[in-house]
C-alpha positions as CSV (number, residue, x, y, z in Angstrom):
1,I,0.0,0.0,0.0
2,A,1.5,3.3,-1.1
3,W,0.8,6.9,-0.2
4,Q,2.2,9.7,-2.5
5,G,4.4,7.1,-4.2
6,M,5.9,5.8,-0.9
7,R,5.3,2.3,0.5
8,V,3.7,2.7,3.9
9,A,2.1,-0.7,4.7
10,Q,1.3,-4.1,3.3
11,P,-1.7,-6.5,3.4
12,V,-1.1,-9.6,5.4
13,A,-3.2,-12.7,6.1
14,G,-6.1,-12.6,8.4
15,S,-8.4,-15.3,9.8
16,D,-9.6,-16.2,6.3
17,P,-9.0,-15.1,2.7
18,L,-11.7,-12.4,2.9
19,S,-10.3,-10.8,6.0
20,P,-6.9,-9.4,5.2
21,Q,-5.1,-7.3,7.8
22,V,-2.7,-4.4,7.4
23,R,0.8,-4.2,8.7
24,M,2.6,-0.9,8.8
25,L,6.1,-0.7,7.5
26,P,8.8,0.9,9.7
27,S,8.7,4.7,9.8
28,A,10.7,7.2,11.8
29,F,8.1,9.9,11.4
30,L,5.2,8.2,13.3
31,T,4.7,7.9,17.0
32,A,3.1,4.8,18.4
33,E,-0.3,6.5,18.6
34,M,0.0,7.7,15.0
35,R,0.9,4.2,13.8
36,L,-2.2,2.8,15.4
37,R,-4.4,5.5,13.8
38,V,-2.9,5.1,10.4
39,E,-3.1,1.3,10.6
40,A,-6.7,1.5,11.5
41,R,-7.5,3.9,8.7
42,L,-5.7,1.7,6.1
43,A,-7.5,-1.4,7.4
44,R,-10.8,0.3,6.8
45,W,-9.7,1.4,3.3
46,L,-8.5,-2.1,2.4
47,A,-11.8,-3.6,3.7
48,T,-13.7,-1.2,1.5
49,Q,-11.7,-2.1,-1.6
50,C,-12.2,-5.8,-1.0
51,R,-16.0,-5.4,-0.4
52,S,-16.4,-3.2,-3.5
53,A,-14.6,-5.6,-5.8
54,L,-16.2,-8.8,-4.4
55,A,-19.6,-7.3,-3.2
56,P,-21.7,-10.4,-4.0
57,L,-19.4,-12.7,-2.0
58,Y,-19.3,-10.5,1.1
59,A,-23.1,-10.1,0.9
60,L,-23.5,-13.9,0.8
61,R,-21.0,-14.3,3.7
62,D,-22.8,-11.7,5.8
63,A,-26.3,-12.9,5.1
64,P,-28.4,-14.4,8.0
65,L,-28.3,-17.9,6.5
66,S,-28.4,-21.2,8.4
67,G,-27.9,-24.9,7.9
68,A,-26.5,-26.3,4.8
69,V,-26.8,-23.1,2.8
70,R,-24.7,-21.3,5.4
71,G,-22.1,-24.1,5.1
72,L,-22.0,-23.6,1.3
73,A,-21.6,-19.9,1.7
74,F,-18.7,-20.4,4.0
75,Q,-17.0,-22.8,1.5
76,L,-17.5,-20.3,-1.3
77,G,-15.9,-17.5,0.8
78,E,-12.9,-19.7,1.6
79,A,-12.6,-20.5,-2.2
80,L,-13.0,-16.8,-3.2
81,G,-16.2,-17.3,-5.1
82,S,-15.9,-20.6,-7.1
83,M,-15.3,-24.2,-6.4
84,R,-15.6,-27.7,-7.8
85,R,-19.1,-29.0,-7.5
86,R,-17.8,-32.3,-6.1
87,D,-16.1,-30.4,-3.2
88,A,-19.5,-29.1,-2.2
89,A,-21.4,-32.4,-2.7
90,A,-22.2,-32.9,1.0
91,Q,-23.7,-29.5,1.3
92,L,-25.6,-29.6,-2.0
93,A,-27.1,-33.0,-1.2
94,V,-29.1,-31.5,1.7
95,L,-30.2,-28.1,0.2
96,S,-33.9,-27.5,0.3
97,S,-35.8,-25.6,-2.5
98,D,-35.8,-22.5,-0.2
99,D,-32.0,-22.9,0.2
100,R,-31.5,-23.0,-3.6
101,R,-33.8,-20.0,-4.1
102,A,-31.8,-18.1,-1.5
103,L,-28.5,-18.9,-3.3
104,R,-30.0,-17.7,-6.6
105,Q,-30.9,-14.4,-5.0
106,F,-27.2,-13.9,-4.2
107,G,-26.2,-14.8,-7.7
108,V,-24.8,-18.3,-7.0
109,R,-24.9,-20.8,-9.8
110,L,-25.0,-24.5,-9.1
111,G,-23.6,-26.1,-12.3
112,V,-22.7,-29.7,-13.2
113,E,-19.0,-28.9,-12.8
114,S,-18.8,-25.9,-10.5
115,V,-20.5,-23.8,-7.9
116,W,-19.7,-20.1,-8.6
117,I,-20.8,-16.5,-8.7
118,P,-20.6,-15.3,-12.3
119,A,-20.2,-11.7,-11.3
120,L,-16.8,-12.6,-9.7
121,L,-15.4,-13.5,-13.1
122,R,-15.1,-9.9,-14.1
123,P,-11.6,-8.3,-14.4
124,R,-11.7,-6.2,-11.3
125,A,-13.0,-9.1,-9.2
126,L,-10.4,-11.5,-10.6
127,A,-7.6,-9.1,-9.8
128,M,-8.9,-8.9,-6.2
129,R,-9.3,-12.6,-5.9
130,A,-5.7,-13.0,-7.1
131,L,-4.4,-10.5,-4.5
132,L,-6.4,-12.1,-1.6
133,W,-5.2,-15.6,-2.6
134,S,-1.5,-14.4,-2.5
135,V,-1.9,-12.5,0.7
136,F,-3.6,-15.3,2.6
137,R,-0.8,-17.7,1.5
138,A,2.0,-15.2,2.0
139,A,2.9,-16.0,-1.7
140,P,4.4,-13.7,-4.3
141,P,1.7,-11.7,-6.0
142,L,0.4,-13.3,-9.2
143,S,-1.8,-11.8,-11.9
144,P,-5.0,-13.6,-13.2
145,P,-5.3,-14.4,-16.9
146,A,-5.8,-11.3,-19.1
147,P,-9.4,-10.2,-19.5
148,G,-11.2,-12.0,-22.3
149,L,-9.1,-15.1,-22.2
150,V,-11.3,-18.2,-21.6
151,T,-8.4,-20.7,-21.6
152,V,-4.7,-20.4,-20.9
153,A,-1.6,-22.5,-20.6
154,P,-0.7,-22.6,-16.9
155,A,2.5,-20.7,-16.3
156,D,5.5,-22.6,-15.0
157,G,5.7,-22.7,-11.2
158,V,2.1,-21.3,-10.7
159,P,0.1,-23.8,-8.6
160,S,-3.2,-25.1,-9.9
161,A,-4.8,-23.8,-6.7
162,F,-4.1,-20.2,-7.9
163,Y,-6.0,-20.8,-11.2
164,E,-8.9,-22.4,-9.2
165,A,-9.0,-19.3,-6.9
166,V,-9.4,-17.0,-9.9
167,G,-12.1,-19.0,-11.6
168,Y,-10.1,-21.2,-14.0
169,R,-10.0,-25.0,-13.8
170,G,-7.1,-27.2,-14.9
171,C,-8.1,-29.5,-17.7
172,G,-5.3,-31.4,-19.4
173,A,-2.6,-29.0,-20.5
174,R,-5.0,-25.9,-20.2
175,A,-6.8,-23.9,-17.6
176,V,-10.3,-23.1,-18.6
177,R,-12.6,-20.4,-17.2
178,I,-15.3,-22.2,-15.3
179,D,-18.3,-20.6,-17.0
180,I,-16.9,-21.8,-20.4
181,L,-16.1,-25.2,-18.9
182,E,-19.7,-25.4,-17.7
183,R,-21.1,-24.7,-21.1
184,L,-18.8,-27.4,-22.6
185,A,-19.7,-29.9,-19.9
186,V,-23.4,-29.5,-20.5
187,R,-22.9,-29.9,-24.3
188,L,-20.8,-33.1,-23.7
189,L,-23.4,-34.6,-21.4
190,R,-26.2,-34.1,-23.9
191,L,-24.2,-35.7,-26.6
192,A,-23.0,-38.5,-24.5
193,R,-26.6,-39.6,-23.7
194,K,-27.0,-40.5,-27.4
195,G,-23.8,-42.6,-27.5
196,P,-20.3,-42.0,-28.9
197,F,-19.9,-38.6,-30.6
198,A,-17.3,-36.8,-32.7
199,L,-15.5,-33.6,-31.9
200,A,-17.6,-30.7,-33.2
201,A,-16.6,-27.3,-34.5
202,D,-18.6,-25.5,-31.8
203,M,-16.5,-27.1,-29.1
204,T,-13.2,-25.8,-30.5
205,S,-14.7,-22.3,-31.1
206,L,-16.1,-22.2,-27.5
207,L,-12.6,-22.8,-26.1
208,G,-10.7,-20.9,-28.8
209,L,-8.4,-23.9,-29.3
210,G,-7.4,-26.3,-32.0
211,A,-8.8,-29.8,-32.3
212,A,-5.9,-31.4,-30.5
213,D,-6.0,-29.0,-27.4
214,T,-9.8,-29.2,-27.3
215,G,-9.5,-33.0,-27.2
216,G,-7.1,-32.7,-24.3
217,V,-9.6,-30.6,-22.4
218,I,-12.5,-33.0,-23.1
């Protein structure tokens, strides 16, 4: 965190990924009381930035929910807004119709491959998700895939957990944005019900890949 071009503090891990804290950097110009005041102000500023970029996720986390839907909201918060459906299987199995309705009101999608909040796939939200993932794990800062890219080749040394945290799922040699992966999965399920099927042009165009790479993802 910089002020007038000078580094004054840095975000550090809190109790969970959505609750980063602020640590002041050493300064000879601040008394102990001043440091506490500045740190408190920067903590409020950081919380505002996080809540603005990831508003639907914080709204879900703070909602007066109970039971299985509360558990699912907690999991989504820990995962920064998206997760594999199979990782939420226990919670999904006991959701009532009212629970599902409540999740829809908060913009949560329950897909065949993933549970996610589509609004958190926008560029600003992805940038904040990347920052919070790095802060919580005390890892070097990483950037999410460039806006508009629906599939990327994972960078060397970048863990698959990072891509998952910013809404991309590792599939073969590629990482695919989960909303695109969902569309592909639904298409494949429909085709598979009729028996064996051939690779179709709409599959390659959906992923923006050649036939060989598309086959690897499938």
